[in-house]
C-alpha positions as CSV (number, residue, x, y, z in Angstrom):
1,M,133.2,203.2,7.6
2,V,136.5,201.9,8.5
3,L,136.2,198.3,7.0
4,S,135.8,199.2,3.3
5,P,135.8,196.2,1.0
6,Q,137.6,196.4,-2.4
7,P,135.1,197.2,-5.3
8,A,135.6,193.8,-6.9
9,T,134.3,192.1,-3.8
10,T,131.4,194.4,-2.9
11,Q,128.7,192.0,-4.4
12,L,130.0,189.1,-2.3
13,L,130.2,191.1,0.9
14,D,126.7,192.6,0.5
15,E,125.0,189.2,0.5
16,A,122.6,189.1,3.4
17,D,122.6,185.4,4.0
18,H,125.9,183.6,4.2
19,I,127.2,180.3,5.7
20,S,130.8,180.4,7.0
21,P,132.5,177.0,7.7
22,Q,135.4,177.4,10.1
23,L,138.1,175.4,11.8
24,W,139.5,176.4,15.1
25,V,142.5,174.7,16.9
26,D,143.9,175.8,20.2
27,Y,146.2,174.9,23.1
28,N,144.9,175.8,26.7
29,P,147.6,175.5,29.4
30,S,147.0,176.3,33.1
31,W,149.3,176.7,36.2
32,R,148.2,176.6,39.8
33,L,149.7,179.5,41.7
34,G,148.2,178.9,45.0
35,D,145.2,177.4,46.8
36,K,142.8,179.8,45.0
37,V,144.6,181.3,42.1
38,D,145.2,179.8,38.6
39,L,147.0,181.3,35.6
40,Y,145.6,180.0,32.3
41,G,144.9,181.0,28.7
42,D,144.7,179.9,25.0
43,L,147.0,180.0,22.1
44,G,145.4,179.1,18.8
45,V,144.5,179.7,15.1
46,R,141.2,179.9,13.4
47,S,140.4,179.8,9.7
48,E,137.4,180.5,7.5
49,L,137.3,177.6,5.0
50,E,136.2,179.3,1.9
51,S,137.4,181.5,-1.0
52,G,138.1,185.0,0.3
53,G,138.2,183.8,3.9
54,W,140.6,184.8,6.7
55,W,143.1,183.4,9.3
56,R,142.9,184.6,12.9
57,F,145.7,184.1,15.5
58,I,144.8,184.1,19.2
59,L,146.8,184.8,22.3
60,R,144.7,185.2,25.5
61,P,146.5,185.1,29.0
62,S,144.0,185.0,31.9
63,V,143.8,184.6,35.7
64,R,141.2,183.0,37.8
65,Y,140.4,183.3,41.6
66,Q,138.3,180.9,43.7
67,A,136.1,183.4,45.4
68,G,133.8,180.7,47.0
69,E,133.2,177.0,47.0
70,H,131.2,177.2,43.7
71,V,132.1,180.8,42.5
72,R,135.1,182.0,40.6
73,L,136.3,185.4,39.4
74,S,138.4,185.7,36.3
75,G,139.9,188.2,33.9
76,G,142.5,188.6,31.2
77,L,143.7,190.2,28.0
78,G,143.0,188.9,24.5
79,G,145.0,189.5,21.4
80,F,143.4,188.6,18.0
81,Y,145.3,189.1,14.8
82,T,143.3,188.6,11.7
83,V,144.7,188.2,8.1
84,N,142.0,189.0,5.7
85,Q,141.9,188.5,1.9
86,V,139.3,191.1,1.0
87,I,139.8,194.0,3.6
88,A,142.7,195.3,5.7
89,N,144.2,193.0,8.3
90,R,142.9,193.6,11.8
91,L,144.3,193.6,15.4
92,E,141.9,193.4,18.2
93,V,142.9,193.9,21.8
94,R,140.3,192.7,24.3
95,P,140.4,193.2,28.1
96,W,137.8,191.2,29.9
97,Q,136.4,190.5,33.4
98,G,134.0,187.6,34.4
99,V,132.4,185.6,37.1
100,S,131.3,181.9,36.9
101,A,129.1,179.8,39.2
102,S,128.2,176.2,39.3
103,W,124.5,175.6,40.2
104,P,122.7,173.3,40.5
105,R,125.4,170.7,41.2
106,G,124.0,167.2,40.8
107,R,124.6,164.3,38.4
108,V,124.4,167.0,35.6
109,P,126.0,170.1,37.0
110,F,125.3,173.5,35.3
111,E,128.0,176.3,34.9
112,H,126.9,179.9,34.5
113,F,129.6,182.3,33.1
114,L,129.0,186.0,32.7
115,R,131.7,188.3,31.3
116,L,132.2,191.9,30.2
117,E,134.6,192.7,27.3
118,E,136.2,195.9,26.1
119,R,137.0,195.6,22.4
120,F,139.6,197.8,20.6
121,D,139.7,196.6,16.9
122,F,142.4,198.3,14.8
123,N,142.7,198.6,11.0
124,L,146.4,197.8,10.3
125,R,146.3,199.6,7.0
126,N,145.3,203.1,8.0
127,G,145.5,202.9,11.9
128,S,141.8,203.7,12.6
129,S,139.8,201.7,15.2
130,L,136.4,200.4,16.1
131,N,135.8,200.5,19.9
132,S,133.0,198.8,21.8
133,V,131.8,197.1,25.0
134,R,129.8,194.0,25.1
135,A,128.5,191.4,27.7
136,R,128.4,187.6,27.3
137,Y,126.4,185.0,29.2
138,R,126.9,181.2,28.8
139,L,125.1,178.3,30.4
140,R,126.7,174.9,30.1
141,P,125.5,171.6,31.6
142,S,127.9,168.6,31.5
143,Y,127.7,164.8,32.1
144,D,130.6,162.5,33.0
145,W,130.8,158.8,32.4
146,H,133.2,155.9,32.2
147,R,135.6,157.1,34.8
148,A,138.5,154.6,34.6
149,G,140.9,156.2,37.1
150,P,142.3,159.6,38.1
151,G,141.8,162.1,35.3
152,R,140.4,159.5,32.9
153,Y,136.8,159.9,31.8
154,W,134.5,160.9,29.0
155,R,132.4,164.1,29.3
156,L,129.5,165.4,27.2
157,M,128.7,169.1,27.3
158,A,126.1,171.4,25.7
159,S,126.3,175.1,25.9
160,G,124.2,178.2,24.9
161,E,125.8,181.6,24.8
162,V,124.3,185.1,24.1
163,F,126.2,188.3,23.3
164,Y,124.8,191.8,24.1
165,H,126.3,194.8,22.5
166,I,126.3,197.7,25.1
167,V,128.1,200.6,23.5
168,G,130.4,201.6,20.6
169,E,130.8,200.4,17.0
170,P,131.1,196.5,16.6
171,A,134.4,195.0,15.4
172,Q,134.9,192.8,12.3
173,F,133.4,189.9,14.2
174,D,130.1,190.6,16.0
175,E,128.8,187.4,17.5
176,E,125.0,187.3,18.6
177,V,124.2,183.7,19.6
178,R,126.3,180.5,19.9
179,L,125.2,176.9,20.5
180,T,127.8,174.2,21.1
181,V,127.9,170.4,21.6
182,S,131.3,169.1,23.1
183,L,132.9,165.8,23.7
184,E,135.8,165.7,26.1
185,R,138.2,162.9,26.9
186,G,140.3,163.0,30.1
187,V,143.5,161.3,29.1
188,R,145.3,161.6,32.5
189,V,145.2,164.1,35.5
190,R,146.9,166.9,33.7
191,L,145.8,166.3,30.1
192,R,142.5,166.4,28.3
193,V,141.2,166.8,24.8
194,R,137.9,168.3,23.6
195,L,136.0,168.5,20.3
196,D,133.4,171.2,19.8
197,A,130.7,171.5,17.1
198,T,129.2,174.9,17.1
199,W,126.5,176.8,15.2
200,Q,126.9,180.6,15.6
201,K,124.9,183.6,14.4
202,E,126.8,186.8,13.8
203,G,126.9,190.1,12.0
204,R,130.0,191.7,10.7
205,A,130.9,195.3,10.1
206,F,131.5,194.9,6.4
207,R,128.3,192.8,5.6
208,E,124.7,193.5,5.7
209,G,122.4,191.1,7.5
210,T,123.7,188.2,9.6
211,I,125.9,185.1,9.0
212,D,125.6,181.5,10.1
213,D,129.0,180.1,11.2
214,L,129.5,176.3,11.3
215,L,132.6,175.8,13.6
216,L,134.7,172.7,14.3
217,R,137.0,173.3,17.2
218,V,139.9,171.0,18.5
219,R,141.1,171.9,22.0
220,V,144.0,170.5,24.1
221,F,144.2,171.3,27.8
222,T,147.2,170.8,30.1
223,A,147.5,171.6,33.8
224,W,150.8,172.2,35.7
C-alpha cells in the first residue's frame, strides 16, 4: 500500500465512519476564442477543517467546443497538490474529457454532464503512484428569477453526481456520490458569484469504510 499512515495515527485513520467538514474557494475565468470555442478553468484551494486535515491546491485549464445548439464537448488537464498532515503529500495529474447537453429546456432547464477522467496520483515522499480511470455523471436543474438587467439575476441550482470507478487503484480521494444545492448571483454580464452547499460520500485509500464530506464552496466566475 502506497498511502501508509504513521503508527501514531493508525487508530484515527481506521475509523469506518467519519464526517469531514471542508471549505473550498476558487476563481473560474473564461475566455471566448471564437464563435464555438471557450478557454476556461479554475484556480482554487480546499481545506479539511479538522485536526489532522489537509490543504489542496487546484489548477485546471480546460477548453469547451459548442458541437450543437444544446451540446458541448470539453476537456482539460487538472493538477491537484495536497499537503497532508498524517501521510505523504500528493500530486494528482488528471486529464479528462466530457460532453454536456441541455434537455429538457423549459422554465427549469436540466443539464447533463458526462466525463471520463484518467487519474495519476503520485506520492511525493517515495515517488510511487496510484493510477486509475473513472467516469462521472451529473444532472443539474436550475431556476432563474429577479432578472434586473443584462447579466443581473438570481439562480437556484440543485445537482446530483455519481462517480464510477472503471479500472486501477483509487487515489487519496475516491468520491462516490455528491449532492449539491447552489445559489448564484449574476452581478453583471461578465461577473457572477456562487455559493455551494454539498454533501458527499467517499472512500479514501488510507481509510476503511466511507466518509461523509460536508462542503461549503465559494466560487467567483469572470468572462472575457
